[in-house]
N, C-alpha and C positions, 0 to 999 in steps of 0.2 A: 114520604117523610121529608120535612124541611131539612135544609143543609145543616142548620145549627143543631138540630136534634141528632142527626147522624154523627156529627162531630162530637157531640156530647157523649153519645153511646160509645164511640171509639175511645174517648178519654177515660172511660171507666175501665178500659181493657187492662187488666193486671198481668195477663199472660204475655209479657213482653220478652223478646229475645235479647239477651245480653249480646251486643254487637261484637265485642271482642271475642267472646266465646263462640259466637256464630262463625266469625271469620276463621278462628282456629280450627273448629270442628269441620267446617266446609272444606278447608284446605286439606285436612286429613282425608275427607271423603274423596276429594279429587285425586289425591296422591295414591292411586290404586297400585302403582308399581312398587310401592313400599312393602316390605315383608310383613308389616303389621296391618295390612289392608283390612282384614275382617275385624280386628280389634278396633281400629279407628272408626270403621263404619258403625260399630255397636256403640262406641262412646259418643259419636255424633248423634245417634238416635236418642240416647239417654239424656244427653246434656241439652239438646236443643229445646226440649219442651219442659213445662213446669212439672214438678213432682206430684202435685196433688191430684186426686182422682178425677176431677171434672175435666181436666185437660186430657187425661188418659194417655199421655205421651204418644199421641196418635198423629195421624196425618193432617188432622184439621185443628186449627186453633179456634177456641170458642170465644169470639169477640163480637160484642154488640148484638147478640142474637136475641135480645129481649123485644125486638120489634119484628113486624111482618112486612110483606111487600107493600101493603097499603098504609103502613104506619100505625096500625091498630094492634094493641096488645092482645095476644091470645094466651092466657095464662091458665085458665081453669083446666083445660084438657091436659096440659103439661104438668100442672100441679097434681092432678090425679095420678099421672104416671109416676111422679116423684113419691107420692104417698104409697103407691103400690110397691115401689122398689125399696123405699127406705123407711116406710111407716109414716113419715111426715117430713116436711122441710126442716123442722126443728131438729129432728134426728140427724139430718145431714149437716146442719150447721154446728151441731154439738161435736161431731167427729172432725169437722174442718172449721174450727172457731176463728181462725185468722183470716178467712176469706171475706171480702166485702160483700154486702148483701146483693149488690148488683150482679155478682157472679152467678148467683143462684137463678136469677131471671134469665141470664144468658144460657145457662144450662137447660132451663125449662124449654126455651125456644129451640135449642140444639136437639133435644129429645124429640120435639115435634117435627122438626125437619127430617130427622132420622126415620121416624114413623111414616112420614109422607113418601119417602124415597126408597125404603127397604121393603122387601116382601114381609108378610106377617111372620113367617118362620125366621127370617133374618133378624127382624126387629126384636122378636122374643128372645133370641139368643144374645143379641147385642145388649139389650137391657139387662139380661141376667148376668152378663159379664160385669156391668157396673155394680149390680147388687153384690156379687161375690167379692169384687174389689173393695166395696164399702165394708163388708163384713170382716174381711181380713184386716183392713185399716182400723176398724173399731176394736177388734181384739187386741191389736198391737198397742193401741192407745190405752186401753184398760189395763194392760199388763206392763205398760210403760217400757217398751223394748223395741228393738229393731227386728225386722223379719229374719227368721232362720233361713237356712239354705233352701229348704223345700218351699217355704212361703215366698221367698224371693224369686225362685224359679217359676212358681205359678203366677206371681204378679207380672213377671216378664211375658209369660205366655198370654195372659189376659190382654196386655197392652198390644201385643202383636195381632191378636184376633180383633181387637177393637179397631186397629188401624186398617185391617182388611175390609171391614164394613164401612169405615169412614171415608175410605178412598172412593166409595160409590157415590157420595153426595158432597164431598168437600167443596167442589167448585160451585155447586148449587148454593151452598151456604155463603161462599166467598162472594158470589155475584151480588148479593144483597148489600155488600159493604164497599164495593169498589165503584169508581165513576167510569171506568173503561170497560169495554166488553171483553170478558175472559175468553181466550181462544186456545185451542189445542191443535197440535200438528195433524194434518191428514196424511202427511208423508213421514214415515219412520224408516230409517235405514234398515236394510235386510238383517234379520237376526236379533234386532233390538226389541225389548219388551218394556212396557211401562211398569215401574215398580213402586211409584209413589206420586201422589199429588197433594199439595198442601198450600196453606196460606198463613202468613205470619206478619207480625208487626214489630219492628225493632223499636227499642225504647226511644231512640232519637227521632223516630217518625210518628210518635203518638199524635193523633189528630189528622194524620194523612191516611191515604188508602193503604191497605195491606199489600204485600207482595205475594204473587202466586207463583209457585214453583212446581215443575214437573220433572220427574227423574226417570231415566231409561237405562237399561243395562243389557250387555251382551257378554256373558261370562265375566271376566275380570275388568272389562272396559265399560264405560258408561258416559252419558252426557246428561246435562240438566238445562232446563230453560227457566229463566226468571223474568216474569212479566210484572211491570209496575208503572205507576203514573210517570209521565214523561219528565217531570221536573224533580223527581226524587233521586237521591244519590243511590246508586245500586250497591247492594251489600257485598258485591263481589269486586268492588273497585280496588280493594287492597291486592287482590290477585291479578286483576286486569293490569295494574301498573307494573307488574313483574314480567309481563310479556315483552320480549326484546324487540319484536317487529310488529309494525302496525300499518294498515293500509285502509284509507277511506275512499269510498267510491259509491256511485249510484247504480241501482239495478231495478229495472221495472218501475222506475219512478220513486223508489225508496232509497234512503240514505243508509248505507251499510258501513260498518267498521270491522275489519278482519284483523285478528292478532294471532301470533303463534310464538312458541318458545321451545327451542331445541333443548334448553337446559331442563325445563319442567316437563318436556315431552307432552305438551298440551296445546290445544288451539281454542280460540274463542271468536265469537261474532256477535255483533249487536245491530239491531235494526230499530229505527224510530218510525212511529206512525203518528205524525203531528195532528192530522185531522180527527183522530180518535183519542188522542191524548195519552198514548202509552208507548213504551219501548220494551223490547225483549232482548235479553242477554243469554247467549248459549255458550256454555263451557264444556269442552269434550276432552276425553282421554285420547281418542283415536278416530277422528272424523276428518275427511278432506274438506277443503274450502267449498267445493261444489256440493257435497252432501249437506253441509251446514246451511248453505243457501237454500237448498230444497226444503229443509225442515222449516226454516223461518218463513220462506215464501208461502208454504202451505198453511202457516198460521195467520198470515195477514192478507193474502189474496183470496177473499171469500165474498 
């Protein structure tokens, strides 16, 4: 696909992250020592993603997915899936009348990517979750009301289940949109497990590459990595500036910046990879400088 076509596809992306809200919610996420830890995490999950069904409040943001790797549209198969799930694209548009037409094309491609990367059983369940979500939304629309407690609980369950499936192919979808090679750490500190992977585009960055984020946790502690194009302003800059101590140095031929804050009880590290055009920022609740170096080096030394 030509660069201008890719940029055009990204410009259609409505599911933008409100950067102020992102900063606020991410700060809440990182402040795990706060007694409102679980509440803050839940608010971050709810607020970070768009409310309407196609985004599914999930780990993956559906952006620019109306094209394939070769730049050729594949719509018929995906439209068949939409017809099977919702009766027709028109039915979907009726329930979500405010969404631009381009969003439905993105969703078509998203479903196709899901079908390509999930097992048959997984995809059947995943697609049925969208159907159930659509039916609840349709009922609420017809009755002109907000969801009751039971419906709200089920919608939340649906979103969590959708996220578990989308974690399986989020980076495959994201790789179609970014100019740099997406990378994951091969070294994970003992006891930590990956809990999320996502990609998103802040409103200020429309037309640029999305940012890819990975999250890991160990009980009440966690760390996240944020990978983006080297010239983009990192969305954690607001937090980065609050670290009291900073150290720049070279390691294995790469430029590193290490930061820490006794007041926030957090540490951070950033590495740039100029020849590949990206940088990675790591923010942690409780990781040593050496551990963070190991994580980042495992992402770039391949």
